[in-house]
C-alpha positions, 0 to 999 in steps of 0.5 A: 446564470441565465437559462441559456447558460444553464442549458449549455452547461447541462449539454456540456456535462452530458457530452463529457459523460458520454465521451467518458462512457465511450472511452471506457467501453473502447479501451476498458483496461486503460487504467487497470492493471498498470502496476510496474512501469506500465506493464499489465499484471501477468497472472500467468507468471503467478500461476507458473511460480505457484506450480514451481512451489514459489511464493512471496513473503512480505517481511516487515521492518521498523527503525526508530529515527532520532526524535526531534527537539519536541520529542516527536518520534519518526519511524522508518517502516520497510516492506520487503518481499523476502520470498522467492515468488512475486507479488503482482499488485492485484491483491490488496494488503493492509499495513499498520503502525502502532505505538504502545499497541495503539494503532496510529496509521493504517493503509491498504496497498493494492497496486505495488508489484514486488519481485523477490528481493524488492523492498520499499520504505516510508518515514512516518512522523508520530506527534507526541502532542497528538498521541501523548505517548510516554518517554519510553515504549515500543513501536510496531509495524504489521504487514498483511495482518489479514493474510491476504497474500499467500506467503511462505512465512507469516511469522515475519509480518510484524516488526517491533522496536523500542524507543 
C-alpha cells in the first residue's frame, strides 16, 4: 500500500471512530435496555411488583429426547417464570447442563425478559464421542445457580432426568 493510501485509510478510520463517539453521546441508550419488542426496561414495574410482594420464580425443566443412531443424546431444556412477578432482563443469570454431574454447557443470560407464565426452551445435543458417557445415567439442568434473581422458590431451579 502506498503512503497516500495508508494516510487515507488512517483518516477514514479516525473519522469512523469520531462518528461512533458522536452517535453514542447523542443517543446513549440506543442499544441498551431493549429487551422485549423494543421496549425499554421498566424498573418502576419491578419496584411496584416488589412492593406488592410479587416476585419471579425461575423454574428449570429437562426432557431427554430419543438418541440418534450413534447413541448421541439430545435434551430439551426449559426455563419458565413460575412466579407472579416479572424478570426484566437486566440481571444476568447463569444456566448449565450436566451429564452424570459433569458440566457440559453453561450460558449467561442477561437480556431475557419474562412475564409470569412465560417460558423458553432450547434443544442441546450431547455427543457421545466427545463426552464418552455410559449407556445409562442422568442429565441435569440448573438455572440461576448463583441466585442472581430474587425468587419465591429456589428449590425448582434444578431439573434431573434419566437417560
